N, C-alpha and C positions, 0 to 999 in steps of 0.2 A: 482515459481519465481526462477531463477538461481542467487544466491548471489555470491559475490566475493569468490574465492577459499580460503578455510581455515576458513570461517565464523563459529563462535561457537554459535551465537544466532541471530535470525532474527525475527522481529516483523513488522506487518503492522499497520499503523495508518492513520486516515483520518477523514473527517467530520462525516463519518458513525460510528466511534468509539469514537466520541467526542475528537479526537486527543490523545486518550490514547492508548499506544502500546498494541497489542494483539499478543502473541507469536505464531510463526509458528513452524511446525515440519519438521525436515529433513527426506526426503523420496527419496531414489534412486538418490541422488545427487541434488535434488530440494527441495525447502522449500514450504510447502503447508499449507493451512488452509481452512476449510469450514466454512462459516458464511453467514447469511442472511443479505443482503444489500437492503434497501428500494429503490423503484423506484425514479428516479431523477438523477441529475448530481452531482457527488461527486468528491472530490479531495483527493489524498492520496499519501503516500510514504512509505518507509521502514526504520527501524532502523537495521543496521547490526553492531553487537558488540557495540551498543550504539551510533553509528554515522549515521546521515541522509544519505540515499542512494536512488538513483533513477536510475534504469537500463537505458542504452542507448536507449532501444526500448520501454520505457514507453509511453503509449498512451497520445497524446495531452498534453505534459508538458507545464505548465504555471508558471509564477512567483507567489510566495505566499507572505504573509505579513511578513514572517520571513527572507526574503532575499534568500530563496531557490527556487527550482523548484519542483512542485508537479504534479503528473499525474492526468489525468481526466478519470473518469469512468462514463458511462451513462448506467443506468438501465432503460429499456423501461417499460412503464406502467404509471399509474396515481400516481404522487408523493403523499406520505403519505399513500399509500396502501400496 
C-alpha cells in the first residue's frame, strides 16, 4: 500500500483483525504486511499516523457503521476454512 507521503506509521485493520490495528512495515516506499486472511468477504482500512485512511484505489469501498468508508476484500474458498 502506498501511504500519503511522510507517513511515519501505518497499520491495517478490518474484520479479519477484529478491527485491531496491525502494524505494517515500510519497504522501498511502500507499506507491507504478510498475514493469513480467512476465505470470505472482508472489510478493512488503514490507520496512517493514527488517522483513518482509505486509498483512492481501494477496492469496492462501502460505507461502514462509523461514518467512514471501508474497502472490500474477497478471499475465494469456503468461509471458515
